[in-house]
C-alpha positions in Angstrom: 0.3 -21.9 -15.6 -2.4 -20.7 -13.3 -2.7 -17.0 -12.9 -4.1 -15.0 -10.0 -7.6 -14.6 -11.4 -7.9 -18.4 -12.1 -6.4 -19.2 -8.7 -8.9 -17.0 -6.9 -11.9 -18.2 -8.8 -10.9 -21.8 -8.1 -10.9 -21.1 -4.4 -14.3 -19.3 -4.5 -15.7 -22.3 -6.4 -14.5 -24.6 -3.6 -11.8 -26.1 -5.8 -8.2 -26.6 -4.9 -5.9 -24.2 -6.8 -2.1 -24.5 -7.3 -1.6 -22.5 -4.1 -3.8 -20.7 -1.6 -4.8 -17.3 -3.1 -4.1 -14.1 -1.2 -6.2 -11.1 -0.5 -6.3 -7.9 1.5 -9.5 -5.7 1.4 -7.4 -2.7 2.3 -3.8 -1.7 2.8 -3.6 1.6 4.6 -1.3 4.3 3.3 1.3 4.2 6.1 2.1 0.6 5.2 1.4 0.9 1.5 3.8 3.9 1.2 6.6 1.7 2.7 5.8 -1.0 0.2 6.0 1.3 -2.8 8.8 3.5 -1.3 6.7 6.7 -1.9 3.6 8.4 -0.6 0.4 6.8 -1.9 -3.1 8.1 -2.6 -4.6 4.6 -2.2 -5.5 4.0 1.4 -4.6 7.6 2.4 -7.7 9.0 4.1 -6.3 12.5 4.7 -5.0 12.9 1.1 -8.4 11.7 -0.2 -10.4 14.4 1.6 -7.9 17.1 0.8 -8.0 16.2 -2.9 -11.8 16.4 -2.9 -11.7 19.8 -1.1 -9.4 21.1 -3.8 -11.6 19.8 -6.6 -9.1 17.2 -7.7 -11.6 14.3 -7.9 -10.1 12.8 -11.1 -6.6 12.7 -9.5 -8.0 10.9 -6.5 -9.8 8.3 -8.6 -7.0 7.4 -11.0 -4.0 7.8 -8.7 -5.7 5.7 -6.0 -6.4 2.8 -8.4 -2.9 3.1 -10.0 -1.2 2.9 -6.6 -3.4 -0.1 -5.6 -2.6 -2.0 -8.8 1.1 -1.4 -8.5 1.0 -2.4 -4.8 -1.0 -5.6 -5.3 1.2 -6.7 -8.2 4.3 -6.2 -6.2 2.9 -8.3 -3.3 1.5 -11.0 -5.7 -2.0 -10.6 -4.3 -4.6 -12.5 -6.4 -7.7 -10.4 -5.8 -8.1 -6.7 -6.4 -10.9 -5.2 -4.3 -12.4 -1.9 -5.6 -15.6 0.1 -5.1 -17.7 2.7 -6.8 -15.8 6.0 -6.9 -16.8 9.6 -6.2 -19.0 10.8 -9.1 -18.1 13.8 -11.3 -21.0 15.6 -9.6 -20.2 15.7 -5.9 -20.5 18.0 -2.9 -16.9 18.6 -1.6 -16.3 18.3 2.1 -15.3 21.4 4.1 -12.5 21.7 6.7 -13.9 23.0 10.0 -10.8 22.6 12.2 -7.4 21.0 12.5 -8.0 17.5 11.0 -11.8 18.0 11.2 -14.1 17.9 8.2 -17.8 18.1 7.5 -19.5 16.2 4.7 -22.9 16.9 3.2 -25.2 13.9 2.9 -26.1 13.1 -0.7 -26.7 10.3 -3.1 -26.1 9.8 -6.8 -28.3 8.4 -9.5 -27.7 8.5 -13.3 -27.2 12.2 -14.0 -28.7 13.3 -10.7 -27.4 14.5 -7.4 -29.7 14.2 -4.4 -28.7 16.4 -1.4 -30.3 15.9 2.0 -30.6 19.6 2.9 -29.6 20.2 6.5 -28.0 16.8 6.9 -24.3 16.5 7.6 -21.6 14.2 9.0 -18.6 15.5 10.9 -15.4 13.5 11.0 -12.0 13.7 12.7 -8.7 12.4 11.3 -6.3 10.9 13.8 -2.7 10.8 12.4 -1.5 8.2 14.9 -4.1 5.6 14.0 -4.7 6.8 10.4 -8.4 6.7 11.1 -11.1 9.0 9.9 -13.9 8.8 12.5 -17.4 10.2 12.4 -18.2 11.9 15.7 -21.4 13.8 14.9 -24.2 13.6 12.4 -27.7 15.1 11.9 -29.2 11.8 12.8 -27.2 11.5 16.0 -28.3 15.1 17.0 -31.9 15.1 15.9 -32.6 11.4 16.5 -35.7 9.7 15.2 -37.3 12.6 13.3 -34.1 12.9 11.3 -34.1 9.2 10.5 -37.7 9.3 9.4 -37.0 12.3 7.2 -34.0 10.6 5.7 -36.0 7.5 4.8 -38.8 9.6 3.2 -36.1 11.3 1.1 -34.8 8.0 -0.1 -38.3 6.9 -1.1 -38.7 9.9 -3.3 -35.5 9.4 -5.3 -34.5 7.4 -8.3 -31.9 4.7 -7.6 -29.0 3.8 -9.8 -25.3 4.4 -10.6 -23.9 7.4 -12.5 -21.5 6.3 -15.2 -18.7 8.4 -13.6 -18.8 6.3 -10.5 -17.5 3.4 -12.5 -14.3 5.1 -13.7 -12.1 3.3 -11.1 -13.4 -0.1 -12.1 -13.1 0.7 -15.8 -9.5 1.9 -15.4 -8.6 -1.2 -13.4 -10.2 -3.5 -16.0 -8.1 -2.0 -18.7 -4.8 -2.1 -16.7 -5.3 -5.5 -15.1 -7.2 -7.5 -17.8 -7.5 -11.1 -16.7 -4.4 -10.9 -14.5 -6.2 -10.6 -11.1 -9.7 -11.2 -10.0 -11.5 -7.9 -10.0 -14.0 -7.5 -7.1 -16.0 -4.6 -5.7 -17.7 -3.8 -2.5 -21.5 -3.3 -2.2 -23.5 -3.8 1.0 -27.0 -2.6 1.7 -27.6 -5.1 4.6 -26.9 -2.8 7.4 -27.4 0.9 6.4 -26.3 2.6 9.6 -23.5 4.7 10.9 -21.8 2.6 13.6 -20.2 5.7 15.1 -23.1 8.0 15.7 -26.5 6.3 15.3 -26.1 2.6 15.7 -28.1 2.7 19.0 -31.0 4.5 17.3 -31.1 1.9 14.5 -31.1 -1.0 17.0 -33.8 0.6 19.2 -36.0 1.1 16.1 -35.8 -2.6 15.4 -38.1 -2.9 18.5 -40.0 0.4 18.4 -40.2 1.3 14.7 -40.0 -1.9 12.8 -41.9 -0.5 9.8 -39.5 2.4 9.5 -36.5 -0.1 9.5 -38.3 -2.2 6.8 -38.6 0.9 4.6 -35.0 1.8 5.2 -33.9 -1.8 4.4 -36.0 -1.8 1.2 -34.3 1.4 -0.1 -30.8 0.3 1.0 -31.2 -3.1 -0.6 -32.6 -1.7 -3.8 -29.7 0.7 -4.2 -27.3 -2.2 -3.6 -28.9 -4.3 -6.3 -28.5 -1.4 -8.8 -24.9 -1.0 -7.8 -24.2 -4.7 -8.2 -25.7 -4.7 -11.7 -23.6 -1.7 -12.8 -20.4 -3.1 -11.4 -20.8 -6.5 -13.0 -21.6 -4.8 -16.3 -18.4 -2.9 -16.0 -16.3 -6.1 -15.6 -16.3 -6.9 -11.9 -16.3 -10.7 -11.3 -17.2 -11.0 -7.6 -19.0 -8.7 -5.1 -18.1 -8.4 -1.4 -20.3 -6.9 1.3 -18.3 -4.9 3.8 -20.8 -3.9 6.5 -19.8 -5.0 10.0 -22.6 -6.8 12.0 -20.9 -7.8 15.2 -18.5 -7.1 17.9 -16.2 -9.5 19.9 -19.1 -11.0 21.9 -21.8 -11.4 19.3 -23.9 -9.6 16.7 -25.3 -6.1 17.3 -28.9 -7.5 16.9 -30.7 -10.6 18.1 -31.0 -13.8 15.9 -34.8 -13.0 15.6 -34.0 -9.5 14.2 -31.3 -10.9 11.9 -33.9 -13.3 10.3 -36.5 -10.6 10.1 -34.5 -7.6 8.8 -31.0 -8.5 7.7 -31.2 -12.0 6.2 -33.8 -11.1 3.5 -31.6 -8.2 2.4 -28.5 -10.5 2.3 -30.4 -13.1 0.3 -31.4 -10.5 -2.3 -27.7 -9.5 -2.6 -26.8 -13.1 -3.2 -29.8 -13.7 -5.6 -28.8 -10.8 -7.9 -25.1 -11.8 -7.9 -25.9 -15.4 -8.8 -28.4 -14.3 -11.5 -25.5 -12.3 -13.0 -23.1 -15.2 -12.6 -20.8 -13.8 -9.9 -20.1 -14.9 -6.3 -21.0 -12.8 -3.2 -18.5 -12.7 -0.3 -19.7 -11.3 3.0 -17.2 -9.6 5.4 -18.1 -8.9 9.0 -16.0 -8.4 12.1 -16.9 -10.0 15.4 -18.5 -13.2 16.6 -21.4 -14.4 14.6 -21.9 -17.9 16.2 -25.5 -17.1 17.2 -26.5 -16.5 13.6 -23.9 -18.7 12.0 -26.1 -21.2 10.1 -28.6 -18.8 8.6 -25.7 -16.4 7.8 -23.4 -19.0 6.2 -25.8 -21.6 4.8 -29.3 -20.3 4.4 -28.3 -17.0 2.8 -26.5 -18.8 -0.1 -23.3 -16.6 0.2 -20.2 -17.9 -1.5 -17.6 -16.7 1.0 -17.1 -15.4 4.5 -14.3 -12.9 5.2 -12.4 -11.8 8.3 -13.2 -14.7 10.8 -11.7 -12.7 13.7 -9.6 -14.9 16.1 -10.0 -12.4 18.9 -13.7 -12.7 18.6 -13.3 -16.5 19.0 -14.1 -17.3 15.4 -12.3 -20.6 14.8 -11.4 -21.1 11.1 -10.6 -24.8 11.7 -14.1 -25.4 13.1 -15.7 -23.4 10.3 -13.8 -25.5 7.7 -15.1 -28.7 9.3 -18.7 -27.5 9.5 -19.1 -25.4 6.3 -16.0 -26.0 4.1 -18.1 -27.9 1.6 -20.5 -25.0 1.3 -18.6 -21.7 1.4 -15.1 -20.3 0.8 -13.4 -19.1 3.9 -11.3 -15.9 3.6 -8.9 -15.2 6.5 -7.6 -15.2 9.1 -4.1 -14.3 10.4 -4.7 -12.1 13.5 -4.3 -8.4 12.6 -5.1 -7.2 16.1 -2.3 -9.1 17.8 0.0 -11.3 15.8 0.7 -9.0 12.8 1.0 -6.0 15.2 3.0 -7.3 18.1 4.2 -10.8 17.1 7.7 -11.8 16.0 8.5 -13.2 12.6 8.3 -16.7 14.0 4.9 -16.0 15.5 3.6 -14.9 12.1 5.1 -17.9 10.3 3.5 -20.3 12.8 0.1 -18.7 12.8 0.0 -18.5 9.0 1.0 -22.1 8.7 -1.8 -23.1 11.2 -4.3 -21.1 9.2 -3.2 -22.8 5.9 -3.3 -26.2 7.5 -6.7 -25.7 8.9 -8.5 -24.1 6.0 -6.6 -24.7 2.7 -6.8 -28.5 2.2 -9.3 -29.4 -0.5 -9.6 -25.8 -1.6 -12.1 -23.2 -0.7 -9.7 -20.9 1.2 -8.2 -17.5 0.5 -5.5 -16.3 2.9 -5.8 -12.8 4.3 -5.5 -11.0 7.6 -8.4 -11.1 10.0 -9.6 -7.7 8.7 -7.2 -5.4 6.8 -3.6 -4.1 6.8 -4.0 -1.1 9.1 -1.4 1.4 10.1 -0.4 -0.5 13.3 0.8 -3.6 11.4 4.5 -4.2 11.0 5.4 -4.3 7.3 7.8 -7.1 7.9 5.1 -9.2 9.6 2.7 -8.6 6.6 5.4 -9.6 4.2 6.2 -12.7 6.3 2.6 -13.8 6.2 2.6 -13.6 2.4 6.0 -15.3 1.9 4.9 -18.1 4.3 1.8 -18.7 2.2 3.9 -18.9 -1.0 6.0 -21.5 0.7 3.5 -23.6 2.5 0.3 -22.8 0.6 1.2 -24.8 -2.5 -1.1 -27.7 -3.6 1.0 -30.0 -5.8 -1.9 -32.3 -6.5 -4.2 -29.5 -7.9 -4.7 -29.3 -11.7 -2.6 -26.5 -13.2 
């Protein structure tokens, strides 16, 4: 009898499992709390910041993973996505107004805490959307001098992972064993705050390319150290979560992708393959203009999200690249799962399975994550539809 871990690994290795595996990178707390019938810490942005302010870091780490495991088991999801957790040494955020918080900018290395003095990030929590959004940062206020100072600070620090940052993975490994595929998120390919200094980063691609190369070198090196630590702790696949694109195309030109982003991506893939684990890249948006270098030349093992509203067609991608990479997606979480009827969800899920699952190399998920606007009944319908129509009777069990 195939279990979830084996099913997911089969798909990532472009083999046909007994049924199409299922994944969600995140299930936000408003939906997750309904699934478990109680408030959850996992996916709860406001509870997370409040626990850190109170000094309850251990409760945040363990309760979040415990909630997630219980939820993913109840939903029969096959892949458990985790990340490095807050270290024992940390700088707690401060509340500066109703639902407004300020974070210090700092980084961890084994036994060391590096604080960027004078650097900060201010965020606002919106109850209606369940979103925590950065609205101001030192780099957005001071501009290029702040970015130059930040990069210089990175270059003067040791890189690595403190053992306490692995507690969430170690807890999950003990509780899950070989039941689900344990994955973790690491991405040094696009080290920028989308909310407050994306424009500065993009401008520097033209005006300060050497500065961006230095930043990419530091970011990629830290990602490599994180990947090594996570795999050593028992993670069996790595996914990169940095968004590169919006609905109409990437944030950067194809030339700049090849010059700055692709070398970093290849290094992520190289270290993962050296360690014997696949690398899955998530990005929102339309990536057609960089599609071949992204999906083929980089050597990635999987591509996640595949947004329908950004005109990314999973059927076309299956025809063009299905023998090279695993496709993870792509039931529309912007429209169908939010506004659609049960029948709409069934039909779109069936279309997705029919387009991408035959022959293997497909993991069913939403086109991003299960956010607070998604109807629980629609999410559950998507999963039940896959259990019914995603079976592969001819696959070896």
